[in-house]
N, C-alpha and C positions, 0 to 999 in steps of 0.2 A: 291684623292676623285673624284668620278664621277661628271660630270657636272649636275647641278640641273635644271631640266626643266620638265614640264609635258608632253612634246612631246618626244616620244621614238626616239633613234638614227635612227631606220629604217624609222620612219615617217619623220624625218628631212631629211634623204637621198632622200626620194621621193619628198619632197618639193624642195630641191636643184636641183634635176634632172629636175623638171619642169621649174625652173628659168634659169638654164644653161644647155641645152641639150648637149653641147659639153664637159661637165665635168670639166670646168675651175674653178668652185667654189665648195667647200665642206662645210659640215655642221658646221665645226669649223670656217671657214671664214665667213659664214653667221652670226653665233652667234657673232663674233667679230664686223662685219659690223653694225649689228643692235644695239649692245651695244654702239658703237660710236654715233649712231643716238639718242638713248634715254638718254644719259648722257650729250649731248650738252647743255651748260649753257643757251643758247637762244633756245627756242623750235623749233625744225626742223619740218616744215609742213609735214604732212603725205603724201600729194600729191607728194612732192618733192622726198622723198626716195622710195616711191612705184613706181614712174615713172622710176627710175633707175633700181630697182630690177625686174620689170615686163616687161622690154623691149623685152625679147626673149620668153615670154609666149604666147602660142596659145590663140587666141581670146576667144574660147569657155571655156578655163580654167581660165580666168581672175577673175571672181567672187569668185571662190573657193580658188584660190591661194592668192588673195588679202585678203580674210577673214582669212586665215591661218597665213599670215604674220603679220597682225594687232594683232591677238591673241598672237602670239609668242613674238612680241615686247612688248606687255603689260605684259606678264609673266616675261620677262627679266627685265623690269623696276621695277616690284614689288620685284623681287629677289635682285636687286641692292639696292633699298631703304631699304629693310628689313635686309640686311646683309647676306642673304642666297645664294647669287650668288657665284658660284665656277668656277674659271679659270682652264683650262687644266693643268695638272701637267707636270713636266719634266720627270717623270718616273724614273726607277732605271737605272742609267748610270754612268760610271766612268767619262765621259767627257760630260757635258751638251752642250758645244760648238760643239763638233763633232756630237752629237746626233741631235741637232737642224738643222745643215747645212749639213747633210749627203747626201741630195738629195732625201730622203724619206719624204713624207708628215708627219711632226710631228705635233700633235694637237696644242701645244702651239704656234708654229711658224705660223701655219695656222690662229689661232685666232688673233695673232698680225698683220698678213698681212691683215686680214679682217678689224680689227679696224683701221689700218693705212689708208686703202682705204676709209672707211666711214668718218674718220676725214678729209681726203683730199677732198673728194667729197663735203662735207658740212662744209668746213672750216669757212665760214662766220658765222655759228651758234656757233662757239667757240670764237667769238669776242663780248664781252659785250659792251654796250654803255659806252662812255668815257674811253675805254680801261680798264674798271674795272676788277680787279683780273687777269690781263694779265700774271703776273709772275707765279701765281699759276696754271693757265690753261696751260701755256707752259710747266711747270715742269711736270704736270700730263700727258700731251700728250707725252712728251719725255719718261716717264716711261712706258706708255702703248704701245708705238709704236716702241721703239728703237730696240727691239729684232727681228723686221721684216727683218733687214739687218745686215749681219755679219760685214760690214764695220763700222756701227754705234757701234756695240759691241766692235770692236777693238779700236776705237777712245775713247769711253767713259771709257772703262776699263783702258786704258793707262792714261787718265786724273785722274782717281781715284787711280791709282797705284795698280790695282787689276789684277789678272789673268782673262782671258776671262771666264773661268768656274765659278770663284767666283763672277764676275760681274753679270753673268746670274742668278745665284742662289740668289744673293742679290736683283737684280731688280725684279725677279719673286715674292719675298716676299713683295715688295712695291706695286705691281700692284693692288691688291684688294682695298687697301686704296686709291690709286689714282683714281680708278674708282668711288668709293663712294664719294670721295671729289668733283669730277667734278659734279656728280649728285646733290650734296647738294647745289651747287651754284645756282640752279634753284630757291631755296627758299630765296636767298639773296634779301633783300629789295633794290629797286632802286628808285631814284627820278623819278616821272612821269613828263615828259616835257609837257609844254603848248604850244598852237599855238604861233608862233613868233609875230604875230600881231593880236589884238583883232578884232572880227567881226564888220563890219560897223553896227552902231546902227539902221539904217533904214531897215536892212534885215528882221527882224521878221515881221514888218508890210507889207513889200513887199510880203513875202511868204504867208501871210494870205489874200491878196487882190484878187480881181477878175482878170482873165487873162488880160483884157484891162488895169486895173490899175497897174498890175504887170509890164507890158511893159513900162508904163509911168514912174513909180518909178525907174525901172532899168535904163532907159535912163538918168534920172536925176542923179542917183548915179555915173554912169561911167564918167560923165562930170567932177566930182571933186574927184573921187576915182577910179582910173583905176585898183586897186588891189582888187576889190570886185568880187570874182569868182562867187558868187550867181547871181549877176546882169548880168554878161556876159553869164552865162548858160541860164538864162531866155530869154535874147535877142536872143540867138541861136535858142531857141524853138519857140518864139512868134513873132519875128520881121524879121528874115532872110527870104529873098525872093529867095534865090538860095543855092545850096550846097556849093558854094564858100563862101558865106557870113556866112553860118552856121559854116563852118570849121574855118573861121577867128575868130568868136566869141568864139568858143570852145577852140581854141588855146590860146586866151586871158584868158579864164577861167582857163585852166590848169596852165598857167604861174602865174596867180594871186593866185591860190590856193597853189601852191608850195611855192611861196614867203611868203604868209601869214602864212602857217603852219610851215615852217622852216624845215631844213634838219634833225635836231635832232628829231623832232616830227615824221617825216615820217620814219626815221630809227627805232625808238623805237616801232612804231605800225605797221611796215611793216608785211603784211600777215593778219592783223586783222583790217584794216583801216575802214571798213564799220561800225564796232562797235563804232567808234568815230564820233559823229554827225557832228562836224565841218569839218570833212574830206570827208563826203559823196559827196559833190559837186565835189571833184576831181575825184572820181571813176565814177560818172555820166558823167562828161565831157570827160573823157578818152573813155568810152564806146560810147558816142555820136560821138566822133571823129572817132572811129573805124567804126561805122555804116555809117557815112558820107563819109569817104574815100572809103568804100566798094561800096556805091551808085555811087561814082565818078569813079569806076573801078580802083582805086589805091589800089590793094589788099595787097601788101606788107606793105604799110603804115597802112592800116586798121589792119592787123595782129599785127603790132608793138604796137598799142594802146590797143588792147584787151589783148595782152600779158602783158603789163605794168599794166593794171587793175588787172590782176590775181596775179601778183607778190605782189602788194600792198594789195590785199584782197583775201585770199584763199577760203572764204566762197562762193564767186561767186553769190551773191544775184542778180546781174545784168545780169547773163547768158552769160558771156564772152566766156565760153568754147563752148557753143552751136554755137555761131557765128564763133569761130575759126575753128570748125570742117568743116563747109561749105567752109570757105576761104582756108584752107589747101587742101581740095579736089580740089578746082579750081586751086590752084597753083601746084597741083601734088605732094604735100609734104606728101606722104602717111605714112612715118615713124612718122611724127608729129601728124597725125590723130591717129595712133595706140597709141602713147604716151598719148594723151588726153583720149582716150577710156580706157586705163589701169587705169586711176585715176578718171574717171567720170562715175559712174555706176547708175545714176538716171534713173528712168523709164519714158522716154519721147520719142517722135518721133525722135529727133535729135540723141540720142544715139542708139536707135534700128535700124533705117534705115542707120545710118553711119556704124554700125557693118556689116550690110548686104552688103552695097556698097563696103566697104574696102575688105571684103572677096571675092567679085566678081572681084574686080580689081586684087587681088593677086592670086586668085585660080580659077577664071572662074566659070562656072556652076558646082561647086563641091557639094558634099553632105553637107559639112559644110556651104557653101554659101546658099544652098536651105533651110537648117535648120534655119539660121539667118533671111532669107527672111520671112519664115513662122512666126517666132517670132515677127518680125516687124509688119507684117500684123495683127497678133493677137492683138498687142498693139493698133494699129490705122489702121483700115481697109479703111479709107477714102483717105489715101495718094496716092495709085496707080492711082485711077481715076482722082484725081486733078493733079498729076504729068504728066499724059498722056493727060490732057485736055479733057478727056471724060466726065468730070463733071465740072460745074462752081463752083468756090469758093464763099463763102459768101461775099457779097459786103462790110460788116463791121464786120469782125470776132471779137469776144469778147476777150479783153486783159486778162480777168480772166478765160481763157479757162481751161477745164478739160482735163487730159490726155486721149487720145482716141477719143476726140471730133472732129467734122469737123472743128471747129475753130482752134484747135491746128494744124490739118493737113494743113489748109490754110496758117498759119504762117510758118510752116516748109517748105512747097513747095515753097512759095515765097522766102524763105531764101536759099533753097538748090537746086532749079531747075537747075541752071547753073552748079553746081557740077555734077549732074546726066547727064546732056547733054554732059558734057566733056568726059564722059566714054562711048564710042561707044557701043550701044546695051544694055546698062544697064536699060533703061526705059522699053524697050520691055521685057527684062528678068524679071523686077519687076512686070509688069502687067500680063504677060502670065503665070507666075509660080503659 
């Protein structure tokens, strides 16, 4: 039976060609890879798998290809949950073993290879809290991935006292059930962990107080409760007189938050931590540390804290990605910049001007670079004048700035000017173009 998907084979081939220009991946492998992603018992973040698949895609194609992949993944998940998903067949052959491993790309083998790659890349999302359903998950993964390697078939067929051909036929018949079984585990109810230690009862009053009173209450709290992250975070903002003091207070806040929340809580909500109010102080403190280390010119440390904030919360309410873009540019880590841009498609100056700068770094004054420069200027026309210091920035730009405003440009230029200065000729290119 033909594979069930609303994308035609020719459309899938075009999508795969954009993902892997060298032809190392085909549509069956892509289908297997995405199937592993969508059946993982613990939800795999979209940013994670998109970042892997889009690594070789040209910058100007990223929005279109990202949208196509998201749509295709949703179609596959719907097919799996409804029971309409169809795996590639073995075809008519006297020896399935010889057909699979003849050296010719066989659809079922390619699907299995793709599934195995996806399950390996995102192995952590096949491990449920407290090792729940570990045996079922392992058995399903074995059924879905073992045909990728002839050595696995030899070994497992021998264990079951079957011929290689009979084992392949038998295992192929089990694969649809294993796929649906894995996906059904997403609906399994799991106990929701609570923070390891309850919040200090003085925190609500502290958070509602005036800044001066907040500082006084925070100082009193840490004297007898060093594990109050909220108090340390307030001291970092309101009492610290130097970057060093800010870093010290925020490191205490991170340590206290991790201790109070507990490992099980952090693992359970990893990727969605901002949605949990008790955990927000941890994200805020990590981002504060990133900003403080950047101010102190310790860029690698700064990046590590922004990266940790993103791992714990993929929604990125605190704009860690924007900060990482400028840090990676300063560090010369252009592949890391491209990776973020492949997963971060918001309309703001950080994204638009980073796309233009990355293209200029890699391609010089090319047609693609000029196109991206024009797009960036259309989004916010104030950036070039502020970047070249031909115009003064507002003395107190608004935090609630609108996209395209001079306030947004002021914040972006303050954050990114060192990144542009690092690339010789880039500011002149930006202004004169």
